[in-house]
C-alpha positions in Angstrom: 47.8 115.1 131.2 45.1 117.7 130.4 46.0 121.0 131.3 43.7 123.9 131.5 44.0 126.7 128.8 45.1 129.0 131.6 47.8 126.7 132.8 49.1 126.3 129.2 49.2 129.9 128.6 51.2 130.6 131.9 53.5 127.8 131.0 54.1 129.4 127.8 54.6 132.9 129.2 57.2 131.4 131.5 58.9 129.8 128.6 59.0 133.0 126.6 60.2 135.1 129.5 63.1 132.5 130.2 64.0 132.7 126.5 64.1 136.3 126.7 66.1 136.5 129.7 68.6 133.9 128.3 68.8 135.9 125.0 69.5 139.2 126.9 72.2 137.5 129.0 73.8 136.1 125.8 73.9 139.5 124.2 75.2 141.3 127.3 78.1 138.7 127.5 78.9 139.0 123.7 78.9 142.8 123.9 80.9 142.9 127.1 83.5 140.6 125.2 83.7 142.9 122.3 84.2 146.1 124.5 86.9 144.3 126.5 88.7 143.1 123.3 88.5 146.6 121.9 90.2 147.9 125.2 92.9 145.4 124.5 92.0 142.9 127.2 92.3 139.1 126.4 90.3 136.3 128.3 92.7 133.9 130.0 91.5 131.0 132.2 88.2 132.7 133.3 89.6 136.2 133.8 90.0 139.2 131.4 93.5 140.4 131.6 95.2 143.4 129.9 97.7 142.4 127.2 100.7 143.5 129.2 99.9 141.0 132.0 99.1 137.9 129.8 102.7 136.6 129.8 103.0 136.9 133.6 99.5 135.2 134.1 100.4 132.6 131.7 103.7 131.8 133.6 101.9 131.8 137.0 99.2 129.3 135.6 102.2 127.1 134.2 103.8 127.2 137.5 100.7 126.5 139.4 99.9 123.5 137.2 103.5 122.2 137.7 103.2 122.5 141.5 99.9 120.6 141.4 101.5 117.8 139.3 104.5 117.6 141.7 102.2 117.6 144.8 100.1 114.9 143.3 103.0 112.5 142.6 104.6 113.2 145.9 101.3 112.2 147.6 101.2 109.0 145.5 104.9 108.2 146.6 104.1 108.8 150.2 101.0 106.6 150.0 103.0 103.8 148.4 105.7 104.2 151.2 103.1 104.0 153.7 101.6 101.0 152.2 105.0 99.2 152.0 105.7 100.2 155.9 102.2 98.8 156.7 102.8 95.6 154.8 106.2 95.0 156.5 104.6 95.8 160.0 101.7 93.2 159.1 104.2 90.6 158.0 106.3 91.0 161.0 103.8 91.2 163.7 101.0 89.0 162.4 102.2 86.4 160.0 103.4 83.1 161.4 107.0 82.5 161.5 108.2 79.8 158.8 
């Protein structure tokens, strides 16, 4: 494809501005992290948390992970029970007698 020099210049300007915006965003994120660490905050699972609350947040995250684990396994057991019940119903109602 042959682009005119004006289109090429415009495309280059867009690339430069995107790069500049990305660089500024990265610098802002890095600077924010430095400031928060200097204030004694710690980044835990997507949130900045003061040091005194880290243990409590960690316990809650562990507890919520455990609850999710138990819920998943209970759902699997219930599904297996329902499948077994459906199988017995199918066997009793629809299969011919021996």
